[in-house]
C-alpha atoms as one frame of an Amber mdcrd trajectory, in Angstrom:
protein
 279.480  11.199 139.583 283.251  11.085 138.785 284.863   7.750 137.879 286.470
   5.832 140.750 290.009   5.740 140.910 291.788   2.489 139.782 294.705   0.543
 140.998 296.360  -2.017 139.055 298.110  -4.978 140.969 299.967  -8.115 139.781
 298.793 -11.141 141.620 301.184 -14.133 142.083 299.051 -17.044 142.843 300.418
 -19.919 144.933 299.778 -23.278 146.471 297.766 -24.639 149.373 295.508 -22.034
 151.083 296.630 -19.521 148.520 293.393 -19.527 146.527 291.536 -18.816 149.885
 293.773 -15.917 150.882 293.237 -14.408 147.297 289.525 -14.691 147.582 289.480
 -12.877 151.057 291.729 -10.015 149.504 289.392  -9.616 146.449 286.413  -9.434
 148.894 287.985  -6.753 151.092 289.213  -4.796 147.864 285.668  -4.740 146.481
 284.672  -3.279 149.847 286.706  -0.233 149.286 285.936   2.989 147.434 288.600
   2.078 144.839 288.663   0.037 141.625 291.320  -2.659 142.133 292.291  -4.699
 139.119 294.031  -7.790 139.877 296.314  -9.262 137.090 296.838 -12.867 138.097
 300.047 -14.968 137.314 300.129 -18.796 138.008 303.037 -19.691 140.311 301.576
 -22.970 141.594 304.015 -25.949 141.804 302.043 -27.611 138.945 302.433 -24.805
 136.699 306.121 -24.162 137.537 306.888 -28.033 136.952 305.313 -27.700 133.536
 307.157 -24.693 132.463 308.955 -22.669 135.251 310.517 -20.268 132.923 307.207
 -19.239 131.328 305.663 -18.741 134.811 308.519 -16.504 135.933 308.557 -14.457
 132.645 304.883 -13.756 132.974 305.525 -12.738 136.519 308.139 -10.281 135.689
 305.991  -8.939 132.760 303.161  -8.310 135.241 305.241  -6.598 138.034 307.361
  -4.739 135.418 303.975  -3.318 134.061 302.196  -2.546 137.170 305.374  -1.823
 139.438 303.658  -3.800 142.477 302.566  -7.213 143.270 300.842  -9.193 145.868
 302.141 -12.804 146.251 300.721 -15.718 148.137 302.482 -18.702 149.494 304.188
 -21.132 147.201 305.731 -24.583 147.669 309.450 -24.605 147.465 310.495 -27.717
 145.548 313.133 -27.599 142.818 313.548 -23.851 143.422 312.312 -21.232 145.950
 309.848 -18.723 143.999 310.624 -16.050 146.692 314.372 -16.432 145.985 313.822
 -16.388 142.107 311.556 -13.348 142.294 313.889 -11.526 144.720 316.943 -12.177
 142.104 314.926 -11.235 139.065 313.427  -8.081 140.503 316.612  -6.961 142.376
 314.629  -6.780 145.743 317.227  -5.794 148.186 315.274  -4.785 151.376 312.434
  -6.553 153.226 310.348  -4.623 155.680 308.451  -6.712 158.228 306.342  -4.984
 160.816 305.281  -6.927 163.730 302.839  -5.636 166.348 300.945  -6.871 169.339
 297.216  -7.316 168.524 294.523  -7.196 171.155 292.563 -10.390 171.257 295.539
 -12.582 170.506 296.741 -14.793 173.218 300.470 -14.779 173.707 303.017 -16.020
 176.269 304.651 -12.757 176.536 303.420  -9.612 178.539 305.435  -7.082 176.746
 303.952  -4.777 173.854 305.744  -5.370 170.436 305.608  -2.517 167.979 308.623
  -3.447 165.788 309.655  -2.787 162.186 312.316  -5.224 161.074 314.306  -3.988
 158.052 316.275  -7.052 156.644 318.715  -6.959 153.740 317.083  -9.466 151.292
 320.284 -10.731 149.680 323.551 -12.073 150.788 324.559 -13.453 154.082 324.910
 -17.101 154.222 321.755 -17.613 152.046 323.587 -17.028 148.742 325.774 -20.345
 149.093 324.504 -23.760 149.979 328.044 -24.790 150.897 330.095 -27.692 150.003
 331.791 -30.752 151.816 335.471 -31.049 152.266 336.158 -34.649 152.923 333.836
 -36.381 155.468 334.301 -34.080 158.466 334.290 -30.537 157.117 331.760 -28.377
 155.466 332.120 -24.691 154.473 330.007 -21.933 152.936 330.738 -18.498 151.880
 329.015 -15.508 153.526 328.478 -12.315 151.504 327.634  -8.757 152.661 327.451
  -6.125 149.902 327.694  -2.340 150.268 324.821  -1.361 148.019 322.135  -3.426
 149.443 323.333  -2.610 152.897 323.070   0.953 152.170 319.453   0.624 150.664
 318.416  -1.226 153.775 319.849   1.604 156.098 318.469   4.389 153.995 315.117
   2.741 154.128 315.393   2.228 157.954 316.374   5.789 158.793 313.773   7.274
 156.475 311.120   5.014 158.293 312.364   6.011 161.823 312.338   9.593 160.873
 308.696   9.355 159.805 307.918   7.349 163.043 309.802   9.711 165.254 312.007
   7.015 166.612 315.621   5.789 166.352 317.296   3.037 164.671 319.148  -0.135
 165.884 321.524  -1.814 163.726 322.236  -5.552 164.608 324.745  -8.129 163.602
 327.638 -10.036 165.080 330.172  -7.287 164.028 332.753  -8.360 166.936 333.033
 -11.838 165.376 332.157 -11.379 161.659 334.524  -8.277 161.430 334.745  -8.351
 157.690 331.238  -8.947 156.698 329.096  -7.683 159.554 331.838  -4.978 159.964
 331.010  -3.690 156.489 327.383  -3.763 157.218 327.836  -1.600 160.319 330.197
   0.676 158.459 327.650   1.362 155.983 324.956   1.958 158.290 327.087   4.403
 160.382 327.800   6.482 157.061 324.026   6.607 156.290 323.476   7.482 159.924
 325.507  10.742 159.511 322.811  12.040 157.123 320.115  11.633 159.597 321.369
  13.611 162.731 317.809  13.992 164.074 317.447   9.982 164.317 319.085   8.324
 167.148 321.184   5.184 166.213 323.308   2.631 167.980 324.496  -0.817 167.201
 323.777  -3.960 169.327 325.161  -7.396 168.942 322.383  -9.733 167.496 322.374
 -12.248 170.425 322.284  -9.253 172.856 319.236  -7.787 170.935 317.295 -11.028
 170.997 317.707 -11.192 174.756 316.788  -7.452 175.283 313.852  -7.667 172.913
 312.337 -10.475 174.887 312.934  -8.595 178.196 311.762  -5.126 176.993 310.382
  -5.081 173.530 309.127  -1.628 174.141 312.580  -0.281 173.580 312.787  -1.255
 169.962 310.893   0.185 166.934 313.079   0.004 163.829 315.871  -2.639 163.624
 317.925  -3.136 160.544 320.092  -6.220 159.963 321.703  -8.496 157.490 319.738
 -11.308 155.758 319.571 -14.499 158.061 319.517 -12.216 161.226 316.359 -10.553
 159.998 315.029 -13.922 159.022 315.391 -15.175 162.524 314.226 -12.061 164.159
 310.968 -11.877 162.034 309.920 -15.194 163.043 310.811 -14.824 166.752 308.902
 -11.427 166.774 305.879 -13.144 165.170 305.979 -15.812 167.959 306.115 -12.907
 170.590 302.818 -11.673 169.166 301.155 -15.074 169.125 301.186 -16.220 165.431
 303.283 -16.202 162.170 299.806 -15.874 160.577 299.963 -12.151 161.640 303.083
 -11.334 159.704 302.972  -9.367 156.389 306.122  -8.354 154.634 307.216  -5.857
 151.897 309.907  -6.607 149.366 311.434  -3.628 147.650 313.748  -2.690 144.682
 315.448   0.654 144.494 317.026   3.006 141.926 320.288   4.752 142.444 318.711
   7.653 144.432 316.983   5.248 146.832 313.416   5.536 145.323 311.485   2.429
 145.269 311.128   0.920 141.583 309.392  -2.404 142.363 307.377  -3.496 145.420
 306.103  -6.855 146.270 303.814  -7.620 149.404 303.168 -11.157 150.931 302.063
 -13.080 154.107 304.850 -14.542 156.078 303.120 -17.917 156.545 303.379 -20.946
 154.240 300.869 -22.923 152.232 299.277 -24.949 155.015 298.432 -27.971 152.907
 296.767 -29.597 155.864 293.922 -27.084 155.946 293.859 -26.003 152.310 290.199
 -25.898 150.945 288.623 -26.417 154.349 287.704 -22.607 154.784 289.419 -22.248
 158.057 292.623 -20.483 157.262 293.539 -17.138 158.597 293.880 -14.687 156.028
 295.011 -11.761 158.440 298.558 -11.648 157.030 297.591 -11.462 153.398 295.050
  -8.584 154.406 297.772  -6.798 156.424 300.070  -7.173 153.414 297.204  -5.673
 151.001 296.967  -2.900 153.518 300.814  -2.272 153.300 300.481  -2.208 149.521
 297.706   0.492 149.656 299.897   2.748 151.879 302.680   2.237 149.631 300.757
   3.510 146.605 299.913   6.765 148.465 296.567   5.529 149.761 297.437   5.695
 153.363 293.877   6.204 154.633 292.739   2.951 152.762 295.628   1.093 153.991
 294.801   2.225 157.513 291.243   1.466 157.128 291.842  -2.134 156.132 294.538
  -2.711 158.748 292.375  -1.108 161.568 289.336  -3.367 160.301 291.468  -6.448
 160.530 292.826  -5.621 163.935 289.328  -4.598 165.309 287.822  -7.881 164.249
 290.513 -10.060 165.940 290.382  -7.860 169.006 286.461  -8.648 169.452 287.288
 -12.446 169.147 285.509 -12.804 165.861 288.572 -14.497 164.478 289.716 -17.795
 162.955 290.246 -20.869 164.823 294.148 -20.581 164.955 293.619 -17.391 167.016
 291.027 -18.873 169.431 287.952 -17.979 167.477 285.391 -19.890 165.822 284.847
 -18.025 162.384 285.623 -19.517 159.087 287.956 -17.582 156.618 284.657 -16.270
 154.839 282.841 -15.265 157.896 286.059 -13.555 159.255 286.492 -11.679 155.887
 282.747 -10.728 155.786 282.934  -9.071 159.271 286.245  -7.148 158.220 284.263
  -5.744 155.116 281.400  -4.675 157.419 283.806  -2.706 159.500 285.385  -1.078
 156.390 281.974  -0.098 155.348 281.455   1.407 158.647 284.627   3.052 158.701
 286.352   0.489 160.877
């Protein structure tokens, strides 16, 4: 028999439930007709406090070698590991898909099938601000042409593949210089995609319309903080932040991806860490995105479908209304993978 295909992945280990998420991903990876080799890097708070520079150097060496990584939640203390990695890897775009999952109780009747494309840098997140006297505080807001172009290009390419349109959203009538530059860049990219419908919407209006009729939106591209807000709201619409997976991308001058990092949206959940009850869905969906990114769309779809089918039948973890432990939930997913989901 021919040797099985191999895939090498840098794995950034974190805090809290991260060890349990990693175990679930490894179990699912072992169920695939693919030899996945994980190359772990310790980014726990204890290790970073002991020697942060060595931790991040090891992370950069691993992702530089393998060109892709899977990251688990990390505590933000002296610094944000996510921010450090974005800066060192030059990640400029975050892709967060959010979809309604059968079997998950929500307080919203609409069907969500949304791809949020967020500029990963700039906005107000680059400057913590400063006080001016006792009564005034200011911060600088930055929008740059290059990451705006990369986010727009990624959004339009995705929309073309999905046969849908793109909505760009910001507060361009108020933030005329910063958000105006973002919209200007998006419009320029739109001219190269005449087959992809595009229009701009004010961000507050977008939030309202999305809640009223989510079916009207598929691909939305936004500056940094707007995409952050929108991502969490969309996860709330589908019932859980624990269902959100993200991809972080760096690009060359031609718009090709040079580095990619995939991660679950949730936090470290220290209150349930080690109890075997955490929900690994977002980590597994992030792993599915990783597989698709590497050209293994069939395997990515297989993992994604197995996760969704397991949740739909009520065989889910407690946070989604089920009774399964993390291990039981994962084992059920593996059985579905073996059966072709």
